[in-house]
C-alpha positions as CSV (number, residue, x, y, z in Angstrom):
1,T,-3.4,-6.8,4.3
2,G,-1.8,-3.9,6.5
3,A,1.6,-4.8,5.2
4,V,0.3,-4.4,1.4
5,V,-1.3,-1.4,1.7
6,F,1.4,0.0,3.4
7,V,3.7,-0.6,0.4
8,C,1.0,0.5,-1.8
9,V,1.0,3.7,-0.1
10,L,4.7,4.1,0.0
11,F,5.0,3.5,-3.7
12,F,2.2,6.0,-4.6
13,L,4.1,9.0,-2.2
14,I,7.1,8.1,-4.2
15,D,6.0,8.1,-7.7
16,R,2.8,10.6,-6.6
17,N,4.0,13.2,-9.6
18,D,4.1,10.3,-12.0
19,I,0.8,8.8,-11.3
20,R,-1.0,12.3,-11.4
21,D,0.3,12.9,-14.5
22,R,-1.1,9.5,-15.9
23,L,-4.2,10.1,-14.4
24,I,-4.5,13.5,-16.0
25,S,-3.6,11.9,-19.4
26,L,-6.2,9.0,-18.9
27,T,-9.2,11.6,-18.9
28,G,-8.4,13.5,-22.2
29,R,-6.8,16.9,-23.2
30,Q,-10.5,18.2,-23.0
31,R,-10.6,17.3,-19.3
32,F,-7.3,18.9,-17.8
33,H,-8.9,21.4,-15.9
34,T,-11.8,19.5,-14.6
35,T,-9.3,16.5,-13.8
36,T,-6.9,18.8,-11.9
37,R,-9.5,20.3,-9.7
38,A,-10.8,17.1,-8.5
39,L,-7.2,15.8,-7.8
40,N,-6.7,19.4,-5.8
41,D,-10.1,18.8,-4.3
42,A,-9.4,15.4,-3.1
43,A,-6.0,16.3,-1.7
44,Q,-7.1,19.1,-0.1
45,R,-9.8,17.4,2.1
46,V,-7.7,14.7,2.8
47,S,-4.6,16.8,4.3
48,S,-7.6,18.9,6.0
49,Y,-9.0,15.8,7.6
50,L,-5.4,14.2,8.6
51,L,-4.5,17.6,10.0
52,M,-8.2,17.9,11.9
53,Q,-7.4,14.4,12.9
54,L,-4.1,15.5,14.9
55,I,-5.8,18.8,16.1
56,V,-8.7,16.3,18.0
57,N,-6.2,13.6,19.1
58,V,-3.6,16.4,21.0
59,T,-6.8,18.1,22.3
60,Y,-7.5,14.6,23.7
61,G,-4.2,13.4,24.7
62,I,-3.2,16.4,26.7
63,P,-6.3,16.5,29.1
64,I,-5.9,12.7,29.3
65,A,-2.5,13.3,30.4
66,L,-3.4,16.0,32.8
67,G,-6.3,14.0,34.6
68,L,-3.9,10.6,34.9
69,F,-1.5,12.6,36.5
70,L,-3.7,14.5,39.1
71,I,-5.5,11.2,39.5
72,G,-2.3,9.5,40.3
73,V,-1.7,6.9,37.9
74,P,1.8,6.1,36.6
75,N,3.6,7.4,33.7
76,A,0.4,9.8,32.7
77,G,2.4,11.5,30.4
78,L,3.1,8.5,28.4
79,W,-0.6,7.2,29.0
80,G,-1.5,10.6,27.2
81,L,0.9,9.8,24.6
82,L,-0.2,6.7,23.4
83,C,-4.0,7.2,23.7
84,A,-3.5,10.2,21.3
85,I,-1.7,7.9,19.3
86,L,-4.0,4.9,19.3
87,R,-6.8,7.7,17.9
88,F,-5.6,7.5,14.5
89,V,-7.1,4.2,14.6
90,P,-10.9,4.7,14.3
91,Y,-13.4,3.2,17.3
92,L,-11.0,0.4,18.1
93,G,-7.8,2.8,19.1
94,P,-9.9,4.6,21.8
95,I,-11.3,1.4,23.6
96,L,-7.5,-0.1,23.9
97,G,-6.0,3.7,25.0
98,A,-8.4,3.7,27.5
99,A,-8.2,0.0,28.5
100,L,-4.6,0.0,29.3
101,P,-4.7,3.1,32.1
102,I,-8.0,1.9,33.9
103,V,-6.3,-1.5,34.0
104,L,-3.8,-0.2,35.6
105,S,-5.4,2.0,38.0
106,F,-7.2,-1.3,39.3
107,A,-3.7,-3.0,39.7
108,V,-2.1,-0.2,41.7
109,F,-4.7,1.8,43.9
110,E,-5.9,-0.5,46.9
111,G,-9.2,1.4,46.7
112,W,-12.4,2.1,44.1
113,A,-11.8,6.0,44.2
114,Q,-9.0,6.2,41.4
115,P,-9.9,3.5,39.0
116,L,-13.4,4.7,39.1
117,L,-12.0,8.7,38.5
118,T,-10.0,7.1,36.0
119,L,-12.9,5.4,34.2
120,A,-14.9,8.7,34.3
121,L,-12.2,10.6,33.0
122,F,-12.2,8.9,29.8
123,L,-15.9,8.6,29.7
124,V,-16.6,12.3,30.0
125,M,-13.2,12.7,27.4
126,E,-15.0,10.4,24.8
127,I,-18.5,12.2,25.0
128,I,-16.9,15.4,24.7
129,S,-14.9,14.4,21.8
130,N,-17.3,12.2,19.7
131,N,-20.0,14.2,20.3
132,L,-18.9,17.7,19.7
133,I,-15.1,18.0,18.4
134,E,-15.0,15.1,16.0
135,P,-18.5,15.7,14.0
136,W,-17.8,19.5,13.8
137,L,-14.0,19.3,12.5
138,Y,-14.6,16.3,10.3
139,A,-17.7,17.0,8.6
140,S,-16.6,20.5,7.9
141,S,-12.9,19.5,6.6
142,T,-13.7,16.7,4.9
143,G,-17.2,17.8,3.1
144,L,-18.7,14.6,4.3
145,S,-22.1,14.2,6.2
146,K,-21.6,12.8,9.8
147,T,-24.1,9.7,8.4
148,A,-21.7,9.1,5.4
149,I,-18.5,8.9,7.9
150,I,-20.4,6.3,10.1
151,L,-21.7,3.9,7.3
152,A,-18.4,4.5,5.4
153,S,-16.7,3.1,8.4
154,V,-18.8,0.1,8.6
155,F,-18.6,-0.7,5.0
156,W,-14.7,-0.3,4.7
157,A,-14.5,-2.3,7.9
158,W,-16.8,-5.2,6.6
159,L,-14.6,-5.2,3.2
160,W,-11.0,-4.9,4.6
161,G,-11.3,-5.1,8.3
162,G,-9.2,-2.8,10.3
163,I,-7.0,-1.7,7.3
164,G,-10.5,-0.5,5.8
165,L,-11.6,1.2,8.9
166,L,-8.1,3.1,9.2
167,L,-8.6,4.2,5.3
168,A,-12.6,4.7,5.8
169,T,-12.6,8.3,5.9
170,P,-9.9,9.1,2.9
171,L,-11.1,6.5,0.6
172,T,-14.8,7.9,1.1
173,V,-13.6,11.6,0.3
174,C,-12.3,10.4,-2.8
175,L,-15.2,8.9,-3.8
176,A,-17.5,12.0,-2.8
177,V,-14.7,13.7,-5.0
178,I,-15.3,11.5,-8.4
179,G,-19.2,12.1,-7.8
180,K,-18.6,15.6,-7.6
181,Y,-17.0,15.9,-10.9
182,I,-18.1,13.1,-12.8
183,P,-21.6,13.7,-13.6
184,Q,-22.6,10.0,-14.3
185,L,-21.7,9.1,-10.5
186,S,-23.0,12.4,-9.5
187,F,-25.2,10.2,-7.0
188,L,-22.4,9.5,-5.0
189,D,-21.8,13.2,-4.2
190,V,-25.6,13.5,-3.5
191,L,-25.3,10.6,-0.7
192,L,-21.9,11.1,0.8
193,G,-21.5,14.8,0.6
194,T,-22.6,18.1,2.7
195,R,-24.6,19.7,0.3
196,S,-28.3,20.1,0.1
197,A,-29.8,17.1,-1.6
198,M,-32.4,19.4,-2.6
199,A,-32.8,22.6,-3.6
200,P,-34.7,25.0,-0.7
201,S,-37.9,25.4,-3.2
202,D,-38.2,21.9,-3.6
203,Q,-38.0,20.9,0.0
204,F,-40.5,23.8,0.7
205,Y,-43.2,21.9,-2.0
206,Q,-42.2,18.4,-0.6
207,R,-43.4,19.6,2.8
208,L,-46.4,21.1,1.8
209,L,-46.9,18.2,-0.4
210,A,-46.5,15.7,2.5
211,F,-48.8,17.9,4.8
212,R,-46.5,18.9,6.8
213,E,-47.0,22.4,7.4
214,D,-44.8,22.9,10.4
215,E,-41.5,21.4,8.5
216,A,-42.4,24.0,5.4
217,A,-42.3,26.8,7.9
218,T,-38.9,25.8,9.2
219,V,-37.8,25.4,6.1
220,A,-38.9,29.2,4.9
221,R,-37.6,30.3,8.6
222,E,-34.3,28.9,7.8
223,F,-34.2,30.5,4.1
224,L,-35.0,33.8,5.6
225,K,-32.3,33.6,7.7
226,E,-29.5,34.3,4.9
227,H,-31.9,36.2,2.3
228,S,-34.5,38.8,2.0
229,L,-38.1,38.6,2.1
230,V,-37.9,39.7,-1.8
231,E,-35.7,36.6,-2.5
232,L,-37.9,34.4,0.0
233,C,-40.8,35.2,-2.4
234,D,-38.9,34.9,-5.3
235,L,-36.5,31.8,-4.8
236,L,-38.9,29.9,-2.5
237,L,-42.5,30.4,-2.6
238,V,-43.2,31.2,-6.4
239,P,-41.3,28.0,-7.8
240,A,-43.1,26.1,-4.7
241,L,-46.7,27.4,-6.5
242,I,-45.5,27.0,-9.7
243,Q,-44.8,23.2,-9.0
244,I,-48.1,23.0,-7.1
245,K,-50.3,24.3,-10.2
246,A,-48.0,22.1,-12.7
247,G,-49.0,19.1,-10.4
């Protein structure tokens, strides 16, 4: 499967201009503008994701190499580089990258101090990377919600195994872009995208309808951070009151 995916990607890249023209031609002349915007949007999102992934991996590999060097693990630079490369494979890559230096530390050092420090180094870096750096950079660069990224990884891994896990985010980005530009598939953009699924006035009305006054007040406060009091009344309160009267 990996070989098939590699060959397909290679030929897609070689003939990318011809494939792009064929896709645009299939949509018809009336939709040239929309199709071109969709392709450019997908390309920009995937490129941004790969760039952010490179930044995350580098900011992970350098501290790992420095930490292993200070601990005294042999070939610290090699392990840092290997960890950065393996992180391109989601979820499984970090485990493999951490396992090798940890096992080596147990084999090289006689006491428990250095192996435990090595283990603690990887745990701290994983916590920082997974909970702070990755969600912030990946969500902003791909236009996908954090939940969508996790569920997409589970789905594509179930469908195609390790290759699906590797391609999960780019494939999901393409699905979200399709949902953004094709009205019949707009549910994909709602499910996967980062934009709010409901207008602020609808959120405010729904919270009141569910007797969640505290959540309704939170919606109003968040809206007021970016809008004036007059806009709050015109765009949030009045539409909600109209819905309440109509209901």
